[in-house]
C-alpha positions in Angstrom: -133.0 -122.5 96.6 -130.3 -120.3 96.7 -130.6 -116.9 97.9 -130.3 -114.9 95.0 -128.5 -111.5 95.3 -129.5 -110.1 92.3 -133.4 -109.7 90.9 -134.1 -111.9 87.7 -136.3 -111.0 84.6 -138.2 -112.6 82.8 -138.1 -112.7 78.9 -137.4 -115.3 76.5 -134.2 -114.1 74.4 -132.3 -116.5 72.0 -128.9 -117.7 73.6 -126.0 -120.5 72.5 -124.2 -122.7 74.2 -120.8 -123.3 72.8 -118.8 -126.4 73.0 -116.5 -128.1 71.1 -118.4 -130.5 69.2 -120.1 -127.1 68.1 -123.4 -124.8 69.6 -127.0 -125.2 70.6 -129.6 -122.2 70.1 -131.4 -122.4 73.0 -133.7 -120.2 74.9 -133.3 -117.9 78.3 -136.7 -117.2 80.8 -135.2 -115.3 83.4 -132.0 -113.2 83.5 -130.2 -110.9 86.1 -126.8 -109.1 86.1 -125.1 -113.0 88.0 -126.8 -115.6 86.2 -129.4 -117.0 83.5 -132.3 -120.0 83.4 -132.2 -121.8 80.3 -134.5 -124.0 78.5 -132.7 -127.4 77.7 -133.8 -130.7 76.9 -130.6 -131.7 77.6 -129.6 -129.5 80.7 -126.2 -129.6 82.0 -125.1 -131.4 85.3 -124.5 -129.7 88.6 -121.2 -128.0 88.9 -120.5 -127.5 84.8 -118.7 -124.5 83.3 -120.6 -123.6 80.1 -119.9 -121.1 77.5 -123.2 -119.1 76.9 -123.5 -116.5 74.3 -125.9 -114.1 72.6 -126.0 -111.1 70.6 -127.1 -107.2 71.2 -128.2 -104.6 69.3 -125.0 -102.9 70.2 -122.8 -105.3 69.8 -121.2 -106.4 65.7 -119.8 -110.0 67.8 -121.9 -112.4 70.1 -120.6 -111.2 73.8 -119.0 -115.2 75.9 -120.6 -115.5 78.7 -118.4 -118.4 81.1 -121.0 -119.2 83.9 -121.5 -123.0 85.9 -124.8 -124.6 86.8 -125.8 -124.1 89.5 -129.5 -126.1 89.0 -130.2 -128.6 86.4 -134.1 -130.5 85.8 -135.5 -132.7 83.2 -139.2 -132.2 84.4 -141.4 -130.9 84.7 -140.2 -128.6 81.6 -136.2 -128.9 80.5 -133.8 -126.2 81.8 -130.9 -125.0 83.6 -129.8 -122.1 85.8 -126.3 -120.8 84.8 -124.6 -118.6 87.4 -121.9 -116.1 85.4 -118.3 -116.9 86.8 -116.8 -114.6 84.6 -117.9 -111.2 84.3 -115.2 -108.2 84.1 -116.5 -105.0 84.4 -116.9 -104.0 80.3 -119.2 -108.1 79.8 -120.9 -106.7 83.3 -121.3 -103.2 81.9 -122.7 -105.2 77.9 -125.1 -107.4 80.3 -126.6 -104.4 81.9 -127.3 -102.9 79.1 -128.7 -105.3 77.4 -131.4 -106.3 80.4 -132.2 -103.0 80.3 -132.3 -103.4 76.5 -135.2 -105.6 76.9 -137.3 -104.3 80.1 -138.0 -102.0 77.0 -139.3 -103.7 75.0 -141.9 -105.6 77.3 -143.0 -102.1 77.9 
């Protein structure tokens, strides 16, 4: 398993995997500034690039992030790990604020 440079926060948050033929509603099981782990019965293959969307309490529009699938499994529970690949300063700031909001909700 690859070493992570950012600590992941365990959290269940709804998000959307956006594809040409529509979007699938999924849930996270952890998130960091560099990536997210997603629960799904239909994980994508390692190396595939995907678009992930989520809403924050401070955004009127969905935040869209591009990510690369870094791991994928069907058992014991279907899921995949995504590494964000297009984080400019603005998107990184939104992600940091979102993570801080999620941590406060857990307290």
